[in-house]
C-alpha positions as CSV (number, residue, x, y, z in Angstrom):
1,X,0.1,6.0,0.5
2,X,2.6,3.4,-0.1
3,X,6.0,4.5,0.9
4,X,7.3,3.2,-2.4
5,X,5.4,5.8,-4.3
6,X,8.2,8.3,-3.6
7,X,10.0,6.8,-6.7
8,X,7.3,7.9,-9.2
9,X,8.9,9.3,-12.4
10,X,10.4,12.7,-11.5
11,X,12.5,13.5,-14.6
12,X,9.8,15.3,-16.4
13,X,9.9,18.0,-13.8
14,X,13.6,18.3,-14.1
15,X,14.1,18.4,-17.9
16,X,13.5,22.2,-18.1
17,X,16.5,23.0,-15.9
18,X,18.9,20.2,-16.9
19,X,21.4,20.4,-19.6
20,X,21.8,17.7,-22.1
21,X,24.9,16.2,-20.6
22,X,23.5,15.9,-17.0
23,X,20.1,14.7,-18.5
24,X,21.9,11.8,-20.2
25,X,23.9,11.0,-17.1
26,X,20.8,11.0,-14.8
27,X,18.1,9.5,-17.1
28,X,19.9,7.4,-19.8
29,X,21.5,4.1,-19.1
30,X,25.1,3.7,-20.2
31,X,24.5,-0.1,-20.5
32,X,21.7,-0.2,-23.1
33,X,20.9,3.5,-23.9
34,X,17.3,3.2,-22.5
35,X,15.5,5.6,-20.2
36,X,16.6,4.7,-16.6
37,X,16.3,7.0,-13.5
38,X,18.9,5.2,-11.5
39,X,21.5,7.9,-12.1
40,X,19.1,10.6,-10.9
41,X,18.2,8.7,-7.7
42,X,21.8,7.9,-7.0
43,X,23.1,11.4,-7.4
44,X,20.4,13.4,-5.8
45,X,20.9,14.7,-2.3
46,X,18.1,17.3,-2.1
47,X,14.4,17.4,-2.0
48,X,12.5,16.0,-4.9
49,X,9.0,16.9,-6.3
50,X,7.1,13.7,-6.8
51,X,3.8,13.4,-8.6
52,X,1.1,11.2,-7.0
53,X,-1.5,9.5,-9.2
54,X,-4.6,7.9,-7.5
55,X,-6.8,5.4,-9.4
56,X,-8.6,3.8,-6.5
57,X,-12.3,3.1,-7.6
58,X,-13.7,3.9,-4.1
59,X,-12.6,7.5,-4.2
60,X,-12.2,8.2,-8.0
61,X,-9.3,9.5,-9.9
62,X,-7.0,12.1,-8.3
63,X,-3.5,13.4,-7.8
64,X,-1.1,15.3,-5.6
65,X,2.4,16.0,-4.9
66,X,5.0,14.7,-2.5
67,X,8.2,16.4,-1.5
68,X,10.7,13.6,-0.8
69,X,14.1,13.5,0.6
70,X,16.5,10.5,0.0
71,X,18.8,10.3,3.0
72,X,21.0,7.5,1.6
73,X,22.7,7.1,-1.9
74,X,22.6,3.8,-3.6
75,X,26.3,3.5,-3.5
76,X,26.3,3.6,0.3
77,X,27.6,0.1,1.2
78,X,25.1,-0.2,4.1
79,X,22.2,0.6,1.8
80,X,22.8,-2.2,-0.8
81,X,19.6,-4.2,-1.1
82,X,17.7,-2.1,1.3
83,X,14.8,0.4,0.8
84,X,16.2,3.9,0.7
85,X,15.7,6.0,3.8
86,X,13.2,8.5,2.8
87,X,11.3,11.4,4.5
88,X,8.4,13.1,2.7
89,X,5.6,15.7,2.9
90,X,2.6,14.9,0.7
91,X,-0.8,16.2,-0.2
92,X,-3.5,14.7,-2.5
93,X,-7.0,15.2,-3.7
94,X,-9.5,13.1,-5.7
95,X,-12.5,13.8,-7.9
96,X,-15.0,12.8,-5.1
97,X,-13.5,15.3,-2.7
98,X,-11.3,12.9,-0.7
99,X,-8.1,14.6,0.4
100,X,-5.1,14.2,2.6
101,X,-2.0,16.0,3.9
102,X,0.8,14.0,5.6
103,X,4.4,13.7,6.6
104,X,6.1,10.4,6.7
105,X,9.4,8.5,7.1
106,X,10.7,5.1,6.5
107,X,14.2,3.9,7.2
108,X,16.7,1.1,7.7
109,X,19.4,1.7,10.3
110,X,22.5,0.1,11.8
111,X,23.1,-2.1,8.7
112,X,19.4,-3.1,8.8
113,X,19.3,-4.1,12.4
114,X,16.6,-1.6,13.0
115,X,13.6,-0.5,10.7
116,X,11.2,2.3,11.2
117,X,8.0,3.4,9.5
118,X,5.8,6.2,10.6
119,X,3.5,9.0,9.4
120,X,1.3,11.8,10.7
121,X,-1.5,13.3,8.7
122,X,-4.9,14.7,8.3
123,X,-7.2,12.5,6.2
124,X,-10.6,13.2,4.8
125,X,-11.9,10.3,2.7
126,X,-15.3,10.0,1.2
127,X,-16.3,6.3,0.8
128,X,-19.2,3.9,0.7
129,X,-20.0,1.0,2.9
130,X,-22.2,-1.9,2.1
131,X,-24.4,-3.5,4.8
132,X,-26.1,-6.9,4.4
133,X,-29.5,-8.3,5.4
134,X,-28.3,-9.2,8.9
135,X,-27.2,-5.7,9.7
136,X,-29.2,-2.8,11.2
137,X,-29.3,-1.2,7.8
138,X,-29.1,-2.9,4.4
139,X,-27.6,-1.5,1.2
140,X,-24.9,0.9,0.1
141,X,-24.4,4.0,2.2
142,X,-22.1,6.9,1.6
143,X,-20.0,8.3,4.5
144,X,-17.1,10.6,5.0
145,X,-14.4,10.9,7.7
146,X,-12.0,13.6,8.7
147,X,-9.4,13.7,11.4
148,X,-5.8,13.2,12.4
149,X,-4.1,9.8,11.9
150,X,-0.7,8.6,12.9
151,X,1.2,5.3,13.0
152,X,4.7,4.4,14.2
153,X,6.4,1.0,13.9
154,X,9.8,0.0,15.1
155,X,11.3,-3.4,14.2
156,X,14.5,-5.0,15.5
157,X,16.5,-7.7,13.8
158,X,17.0,-10.3,16.5
159,X,20.1,-11.9,14.8
160,X,22.0,-10.0,12.2
161,X,22.5,-13.1,10.1
162,X,18.8,-14.0,10.1
163,X,16.2,-11.8,8.3
164,X,13.7,-12.0,11.2
165,X,12.4,-8.8,12.8
166,X,10.2,-8.2,15.9
167,X,8.8,-5.0,17.3
168,X,5.7,-2.9,18.0
169,X,3.5,-0.5,16.2
170,X,1.0,2.0,17.5
171,X,-1.9,3.5,15.6
172,X,-4.3,6.4,16.5
173,X,-7.0,8.1,14.6
174,X,-9.2,10.9,15.9
175,X,-12.1,10.9,13.6
176,X,-15.5,12.6,12.8
177,X,-17.7,10.2,10.8
178,X,-20.6,11.7,8.9
179,X,-23.0,9.0,7.6
180,X,-25.6,9.3,4.9
181,X,-28.6,7.3,6.3
182,X,-30.7,7.4,3.1
183,X,-33.7,8.7,5.1
184,X,-35.5,11.4,3.1
185,X,-36.1,13.6,6.2
186,X,-33.7,16.6,6.7
187,X,-33.0,16.0,10.4
188,X,-32.4,12.3,9.9
189,X,-30.7,12.3,6.5
190,X,-27.3,12.2,8.0
191,X,-25.7,10.9,11.3
192,X,-22.5,12.5,12.7
193,X,-20.3,11.1,15.4
194,X,-16.8,11.7,16.9
195,X,-14.8,8.6,17.4
196,X,-11.2,7.7,18.3
197,X,-9.3,4.6,17.4
198,X,-6.1,3.5,19.2
199,X,-4.2,0.4,19.4
200,X,-0.9,-1.4,19.7
201,X,0.3,-4.5,17.8
202,X,3.2,-6.9,18.3
203,X,4.7,-7.1,14.9
204,X,6.8,-9.9,13.5
205,X,8.5,-9.9,10.0
206,X,10.6,-12.5,8.0
207,X,12.0,-11.1,4.8
208,X,14.3,-12.8,2.4
209,X,13.2,-10.9,-0.8
210,X,16.0,-10.0,-3.2
211,X,14.5,-6.6,-3.7
212,X,12.0,-4.5,-1.9
213,X,10.6,-2.7,-4.9
214,X,9.9,-5.4,-7.5
215,X,11.0,-8.7,-6.0
216,X,11.7,-11.8,-8.2
217,X,12.9,-14.2,-5.5
218,X,12.3,-14.9,-1.8
219,X,9.6,-14.6,0.8
220,X,8.2,-11.9,3.0
221,X,5.9,-13.0,5.8
222,X,4.5,-10.7,8.5
223,X,2.2,-11.3,11.6
224,X,0.5,-8.7,13.8
225,X,-1.2,-9.5,17.1
226,X,-2.8,-6.6,18.9
227,X,-5.4,-4.8,20.9
228,X,-7.4,-1.7,20.2
229,X,-8.9,-0.3,23.4
230,X,-9.9,2.8,25.4
231,X,-6.7,2.7,27.4
232,X,-4.8,3.2,24.2
233,X,-6.7,6.3,23.3
234,X,-9.7,4.9,21.4
235,X,-13.3,4.3,22.3
236,X,-13.7,0.8,20.8
237,X,-12.4,-2.5,22.2
238,X,-11.4,-5.3,19.8
239,X,-8.5,-7.6,19.0
240,X,-6.5,-7.6,15.8
241,X,-4.9,-10.7,14.3
242,X,-3.5,-10.3,10.7
243,X,-1.0,-12.1,8.6
244,X,0.5,-11.6,5.2
245,X,2.8,-13.7,3.1
246,X,4.3,-12.9,-0.3
247,X,6.4,-15.4,-2.1
248,X,8.4,-14.9,-5.3
249,X,9.7,-17.7,-7.6
250,X,11.5,-17.2,-10.9
251,X,10.3,-19.8,-13.4
252,X,12.7,-19.1,-16.4
253,X,15.8,-17.1,-15.6
254,X,15.5,-13.4,-16.6
255,X,12.3,-14.2,-18.5
256,X,9.4,-15.5,-16.4
257,X,8.6,-14.7,-12.8
258,X,5.8,-15.7,-10.5
259,X,4.4,-14.3,-7.3
260,X,2.0,-15.7,-4.7
261,X,0.1,-13.8,-2.0
262,X,-2.0,-14.9,1.1
263,X,-3.4,-12.4,3.5
264,X,-5.7,-13.3,6.5
265,X,-7.2,-10.8,8.9
266,X,-9.5,-11.2,11.9
267,X,-10.9,-8.5,14.2
268,X,-13.2,-9.9,16.9
269,X,-14.9,-7.4,19.2
270,X,-16.6,-4.0,18.8
271,X,-15.0,-3.0,15.5
272,X,-16.1,0.3,13.8
273,X,-17.5,-0.4,10.4
274,X,-14.8,1.5,8.6
275,X,-12.0,-0.7,10.3
276,X,-13.5,-4.0,9.4
277,X,-11.3,-6.3,7.3
278,X,-12.1,-6.3,3.6
279,X,-11.2,-8.1,0.4
280,X,-8.2,-6.3,-1.2
281,X,-7.8,-7.1,-4.9
282,X,-7.3,-5.1,-8.0
283,X,-10.8,-4.7,-9.5
284,X,-12.6,-4.5,-6.2
285,X,-13.1,-1.1,-4.5
286,X,-11.9,-0.5,-1.0
287,X,-14.4,-1.6,1.7
288,X,-16.7,-3.2,-0.9
289,X,-16.8,-6.5,0.8
290,X,-16.2,-6.5,4.6
291,X,-16.6,-8.8,7.6
292,X,-15.0,-9.5,11.0
293,X,-12.8,-12.0,9.1
294,X,-11.4,-11.9,5.6
295,X,-8.8,-13.5,3.5
296,X,-7.2,-12.8,0.1
297,X,-5.2,-15.1,-2.2
298,X,-3.7,-14.0,-5.4
299,X,-1.0,-14.9,-8.0
300,X,0.8,-12.7,-10.5
301,X,3.0,-13.7,-13.4
302,X,5.4,-11.4,-15.3
303,X,7.0,-12.2,-18.7
304,X,10.0,-10.1,-19.8
305,X,9.4,-10.4,-23.5
306,X,11.6,-7.5,-24.9
307,X,14.6,-5.7,-23.3
308,X,13.0,-3.6,-20.4
309,X,9.4,-4.4,-21.3
310,X,7.2,-7.0,-19.5
311,X,3.6,-8.1,-19.6
312,X,1.9,-9.3,-16.4
313,X,-1.3,-11.3,-15.6
314,X,-2.9,-11.8,-12.3
315,X,-5.9,-13.4,-10.7
316,X,-7.2,-13.7,-7.1
317,X,-10.0,-14.4,-4.8
318,X,-11.2,-13.6,-1.3
319,X,-14.0,-13.7,1.2
320,X,-15.2,-11.4,4.0
321,X,-17.2,-13.3,6.7
322,X,-18.6,-12.8,10.2
323,X,-16.9,-16.1,11.2
324,X,-15.0,-18.8,9.4
325,X,-17.9,-21.2,9.6
326,X,-19.1,-19.3,6.5
327,X,-15.9,-20.3,4.6
328,X,-16.5,-20.9,0.8
329,X,-20.0,-19.4,0.8
330,X,-19.2,-15.9,-0.6
331,X,-16.1,-16.1,-2.7
332,X,-15.4,-13.0,-4.8
333,X,-12.8,-13.1,-7.7
334,X,-10.9,-10.6,-9.7
335,X,-8.1,-10.6,-12.3
336,X,-6.6,-8.8,-15.2
337,X,-3.3,-7.9,-16.9
338,X,-0.9,-5.1,-17.7
339,X,2.6,-4.1,-18.6
340,X,5.8,-3.0,-16.8
341,X,8.9,-1.0,-17.8
342,X,12.2,-1.5,-15.9
343,X,12.6,2.1,-14.9
344,X,15.5,1.9,-12.4
345,X,18.0,-1.1,-12.7
346,X,20.1,-0.1,-9.7
347,X,16.9,-0.3,-7.6
348,X,15.2,-3.2,-9.4
349,X,12.2,-0.9,-9.9
350,X,9.4,-1.7,-12.5
351,X,6.5,0.7,-13.2
352,X,3.4,0.1,-15.4
353,X,-0.3,0.0,-15.6
354,X,-2.8,-2.8,-14.7
355,X,-6.4,-3.2,-15.9
356,X,-8.6,-5.5,-13.7
357,X,-12.1,-6.8,-13.7
358,X,-13.9,-7.6,-10.4
359,X,-17.4,-8.9,-9.7
360,X,-18.9,-5.6,-10.6
361,X,-16.5,-3.1,-12.2
362,X,-13.5,-2.5,-14.4
363,X,-10.6,-0.6,-12.8
364,X,-7.1,0.4,-13.7
365,X,-4.1,1.0,-11.5
366,X,-0.8,2.7,-11.9
367,X,1.7,0.3,-10.4
368,X,5.0,1.5,-8.9
369,X,7.1,-1.5,-7.9
370,X,5.0,-4.3,-6.5
371,X,1.2,-4.1,-5.8
372,X,1.8,-6.1,-2.7
373,X,3.2,-4.0,0.1
374,X,3.7,-3.8,3.9
């Protein structure tokens, strides 16, 4: 789950117990009289019920609930321009039986000298993997996993005047994989195996975005270099090299904004099939196109055509390959459009819906803030 999803519209659950005056103060902007939840997010100091809506094609539609706690108010001087420090407890279920339960925390400390992100949860996804003619099996195969997963990352700002962070993250997943082989013999129809995945990455981040929710200007670039191995708690040995860069450029002041994304990931070694890099684009299901190496490029444009309302258009392409000598031979593209509403001006937060078309399917996504995260 994206950490940013803790800002999903919550006022519907509060209307029944709020009087008219407090409702107006919390959910109506004094500036333009439009719906705006900034007042609610600024004033709250307790636990908030937050609906979760899932639209990922790989697992089907679903939903859940998170209980989130905002540790900082927006008027805290140290919090200006930063993501709020949030702890949350969440659970979700989708129509194909995928479910999860997790606790998580993200925070910025010491006037943004230190950033932390971490979670612990039980996850039970039901997905599909696609093998090609050069694999042991060929075609689409359903599988399910269940087990405990955790990740913890600590980043340190080397110089308080420079938005560059360096640190480490650790991931661990104890996992039972049940694989549908497609063989029409009862004792061979499924294959089940217990596996562990554990690794450490050196993580580097440069971030000049003017907002962490819906940026309109600046660059965020991240690099991870790491090793997954038995001595970190796993039973597979492979390297991880991944980079992501998001650039935001305003074209017409307060009207037209553009964004650009480049993600590259490489995992040489004995990589479990479910951990292989894949093409990540709206309109392409998760794990649909996988390889030891993958890249994705995408651009998104947003036009603020009326007050708080905007329309967006996006297009991207990517490849998943065994090695980069195959570059350009299996390009997959996806694109689409949608709308945004400026829901929380104090936080620069836009929400909306996207409709996308990939090589095989149509899909829609509920978008909270930016589609590009971490």
